[in-house]
N, C-alpha and C positions, 0 to 999 in steps of 0.2 A: 365234566363234559364242556362247560363254558370255557375253561382254561385251554383245553385242546383246540377248540374252535378259534379262540383268540390267537393262539400260537400259529395255527395253520393259515389264518386269513390275514393277520397283520405282521407278526414278528418274522415268520419264515420268509415271506416275500420281500420284506424290507432287508433282511440279511442277504438274501440272494441278489437283490438289486445292488447293494453296496459292494458285495464281493465281485459281481460281474463287471463293475466299473474299474476294478483293480487289475493290474498286469505287472509282471516282472520286467517286461520289455518297456524301457522308457520312451520308445518311439510309438508305442501303441496307445491309442486313446481310450480303449475300453468301450463300454456301451454308453451312448449318450442318451439320457432320458428325455431331455428337452433340447433337441438340436438347434432350435431357433435361437436359444439363448447363447449357445456356443458359437454359432456361425451367423451372427447378425449382419445385416447389410450395412456396409460402410458408405457414408456420404462425405464428399469433399466439403470443406467449410463453407465455400461460397456457391455451392451448387443448389439447384432447386430440389425441394423435398416435398413429396406428395403427402407425407405424414403430418405436416403442420398446417395450420389454418392459413398462414400468410405465405406458405411455400418456401420459407427460408430454412436452411439447415442450421445456421449459426443464430442462436436465440439469445436475447438479453437475459441476464440473470433475474430471478424473481425480485420484486420490489422488497427493499429492506435487507437484501443479501449483503453480507460483509465479507470482503476478500480475506482469504486465509492469511493469518499473520498480521492483520490490521485491526485496529479498534476504531469504532466510529469517533469522529471528532465532534464533541458535544457543544461546540460554539458556532453560532451563526455569523453572518457578516455584520459589519457595522462597528461604530465606535463603542457602544455600550458593551457589546460582546467582547471586543478587544480588551476593554478595561476589566471585565469579569475574568477573562483568561489571565490577565496580568496578576490578578489577586490569587487565582486558584491554581495556576500552573507553575511548577518549579522545575528547573533543569535537573533531571535525575542523574546526570553524569558529573563526576568529579573532574575538575579542571586538570588537564594534563597536556604535556607537549604533543603527544600523539593526537589527541582530540583537536588541539589548536592547529596542527598541521593539516588534519583532515578538513577542518573548518575553513582554512585558507584555500584548500583545493576546491571546495564547494563554492566559496565566495568567488574565486577566479573564474569558475565555469558559469555561474548563474548571476552574480551580482555586479561584478566589476564593470560590465558593459554599460550599466546605467550609473552606478554609485561611484565608480572610479576606484583607483588603487588605494586611495587614502580615505575613502568613504565620504568625500566632500560633495557627492552628487554631480560630478563632472566627468562621467565616463565617456568613452569615445562615441557613443550613439547619441549623446545629448544634443548636439546641434540640430538634430532632426526631431527630437522629442523634448517635451518639457522636462526641466530639471527635477529629479526626485529630491526629497529632503536630505540634507546632509546627515549622515549617521553620527557625525561628531558634534552636531549642534546640541544645545542645552536640552531642548524638548525631547529628542530621541534618547539622549543619555539618561534621562529620568525614567524612561520606559522600563518596566520590569521584564525579566526574561520571558515570562509567560505571554506578555503582550507582543513582544517581538516574534515569539513562536506563532501567535495568532496571525500576525501580519504576513509572515512567510507562508503560513498554511492557507489563509483565506484571501490574501491580497489586500491592497489598500490603495484608494485613489486609482491612478493609472497602472499601478503594479498588479499583475495578475497573481492568482494563487500558484504556488510552487509545490503544493502537497503531492502532486502526482510525479513530479520530476525529482524531488528531493525526499529521501526517506526520513522518517521521524528522527532517527538517531542523528542523521546528518544535519537536520535542521537545528538540533541542539548544539552540535559541533559548530555549526555556522554562527550561532549566537555567541559562543565562546570566542570565536574569531572577531566578530563585530565588537565585542567588549574590548578585545585587544586593540583593535583599530581606534576605538574611542579613547583608550588610555594612552595610546601612542601619539595620536594626531590631534587631540582636542586642545583648544586653548582654555585653560582652566581659570 
């Protein structure tokens, strides 16, 4: 008797519900059990929204959220963190002509304006801003790749962070190109 009651009260209605939602006609939606979930109210990104406390539709992501495809950068700002990154980070990409060309493209778009075409810190914007350090100088040449990656990612001195503008892979490509500049234009 219990099995019959179970079948009649749970299983049979569930099967009917599932079947009633199906149709051979692809233009027919079938029965909607929770129509509010199917036909929700759409809000424009910058419009007012009565459903939120602050009235905004576009909300900030929750604290600690990591963007898809990105890993958190575990190094803070400052000299000690840059040194630590220099010890712990290693360029994961093998040196190649393709990576060097991409690094040059990134350098030309983001670095040349301050550092100049030969990395001497004499870019076209320099008369209006203080000279950045020469990339071909002895001090910068001694920096490990991880430290350069940290400087590009977090910024240093007057140089801002470029982590949002330059992808992680392109930062490593850029470092390969900086090494090429150092080999080409340094006085040894």
